[in-house]
FIMI-436261 format. One line per 8 residues: number of its first residue (from 1); their letters; for each residue x, y, z of N, C-alpha, C, O, CB. Coordinates in steps of 0.1 Angstrom, whole numbers, m for minus. Glycine has a CB too. Example, Ala and Ser with C-alpha at 12.3 -4.5 7.8 and 13.67 -1.06 7.14 Angstrom:
2
1> AS> 132/m57/78/123/m45/78/132/m33/78/142/m33/85/113/m45/90 | 128/m22/71/137/m11/71/129/0/79/134/11/80/141/m6/57
END
This chain:
58
1> MHKSSFTH> m5/817/m150/14/818/m149/12/811/m132/11/799/m130/25/842/m150 | 11/822/m119/7/818/m112/3/803/m107/11/798/m99/3/825/m114 | m10/797/m110/m17/786/m111/m5/774/m118/5/767/m115/m32/790/m120 | m8/776/m122/3/768/m128/18/762/m121/22/751/m117/7/777/m139 | 24/772/m122/31/770/m114/32/768/m97/42/765/m90/36/777/m118 | 19/769/m94/15/761/m82/16/749/m81/21/742/m72/2/762/m79 | 8/743/m97/m5/732/m99/19/720/m99/22/709/m94/m23/736/m123 | 28/732/m108/38/721/m106/42/717/m94/43/705/m91/49/725/m111
9> SIVFICLH> 46/726/m84/45/727/m72/44/713/m64/51/704/m60/34/736/m70 | 29/718/m63/20/703/m59/25/688/m66/25/678/m59/2/705/m66 | 29/687/m77/36/681/m84/44/671/m82/44/659/m81/40/687/m87 | 57/690/m81/72/682/m74/68/673/m60/76/666/m56/86/697/m68 | 56/674/m53/64/677/m37/49/665/m35/46/663/m23/65/699/m27 | 44/660/m43/35/648/m44/46/636/m48/45/625/m43/22/652/m56 | 57/640/m57/61/630/m65/74/629/m52/72/620/m44/65/634/m85 | 81/635/m50/92/635/m38/89/633/m21/96/636/m11/97/649/m39
17> SEPSNRSI> 72/623/m22/65/629/m6/75/612/m1/80/612/10/37/630/m3 | 75/601/m10/76/588/m5/94/585/m9/98/581/m20/62/576/m13 | 100/586/m1/118/583/m5/120/569/m2/118/561/7/130/593/5 | 126/568/m15/124/547/m20/138/547/m17/139/542/m6/119/539/m41 | 150/551/m25/162/552/m18/164/567/m20/164/574/m30/174/542/m23 | 169/571/m2/178/581/0/188/589/m5/189/600/0/181/578/4 | 196/585/m15/215/588/m17/204/598/m30/203/611/m31/232/570/m24 | 199/589/m37/192/589/m50/184/601/m53/186/610/m61/182/578/m51
25> LDTWKSIN> 172/600/m41/159/607/m41/166/625/m42/162/634/m50/148/604/m23 | 183/624/m28/183/635/m22/193/646/m32/196/657/m29/187/632/m7 | 197/638/m48/204/646/m56/192/644/m66/192/655/m72/220/641/m59 | 187/639/m70/175/643/m77/161/653/m74/152/657/m81/171/632/m78 | 165/654/m60/154/667/m57/163/683/m55/158/695/m53/143/663/m41 | 176/678/m55/190/689/m53/186/693/m68/177/702/m68/209/681/m49 | 190/688/m78/184/693/m95/173/701/m98/172/710/m106/180/681/m102 | 163/694/m89/151/694/m87/150/710/m86/145/716/m96/147/684/m74
33> VILFAFIF> 153/716/m76/154/728/m67/158/730/m81/151/727/m91/162/731/m52 | 169/736/m82/180/741/m90/174/747/m101/175/759/m104/190/730/m95 | 164/734/m109/163/734/m123/151/745/m121/149/755/m128/159/718/m131 | 144/740/m109/127/751/m106/132/766/m104/127/777/m109/117/746/m86 | 143/763/m97/141/784/m94/150/788/m112/154/798/m116/158/794/m72 | 150/781/m114/152/793/m133/147/789/m137/148/797/m147/162/795/m145 | 132/777/m144/124/777/m148/105/781/m144/95/783/m150/128/769/m152 | 109/778/m131/93/785/m127/95/802/m122/105/809/m124/85/775/m111
41> PLESYILL> 82/806/m114/85/823/m111/92/819/m95/91/807/m90/67/836/m112 | 96/827/m89/97/830/m77/85/833/m63/89/839/m53/105/840/m79 | 74/829/m63/62/821/m58/69/800/m54/73/794/m44/45/823/m75 | 67/797/m66/68/785/m68/83/780/m61/82/769/m56/67/782/m82 | 96/786/m61/110/786/m58/106/785/m48/107/773/m44/120/795/m62 | 101/796/m35/97/796/m22/93/786/m16/96/784/m4/89/803/m20 | 86/777/m22/78/767/m22/83/753/m16/82/745/m6/74/767/m33 | 88/754/m30/102/745/m34/109/744/m18/107/736/m8/115/754/m48
49> FLFTLYTY> 117/755/m19/127/759/m11/121/755/7/128/751/16/129/777/m15 | 110/758/7/108/749/25/97/743/23/86/748/27/107/758/41 | 99/730/16/99/718/15/106/713/20/105/705/29/99/715/7 | 123/718/9/129/710/12/138/715/25/147/708/28/135/706/1 | 137/725/32/143/725/39/129/720/55/128/723/67/153/740/37 | 123/715/48/117/707/62/116/695/56/109/688/64/102/711/70 | 120/687/44/122/674/42/140/676/50/141/678/62/120/667/23 | 146/676/45/156/679/54/159/674/67/165/663/69/154/689/57
57> SI> 151/688/79/154/686/88/147/677/97/145/680/109/157/695/90 | 142/665/90/138/653/94/144/637/106/137/627/107/137/649/82
END
């Protein structure tokens, strides 16, 4: 379970690492983070949350 959620986190980060349209990407990212928060374990959510903070701080 933990390995699976970690893999999903990596896939999520890879999919969102190259922004094309900023506003659409931000909206999509927010939706995904919310969905991941409910669907996946806490460890995965923490990774995604930190990644989101890192992305928005750039």
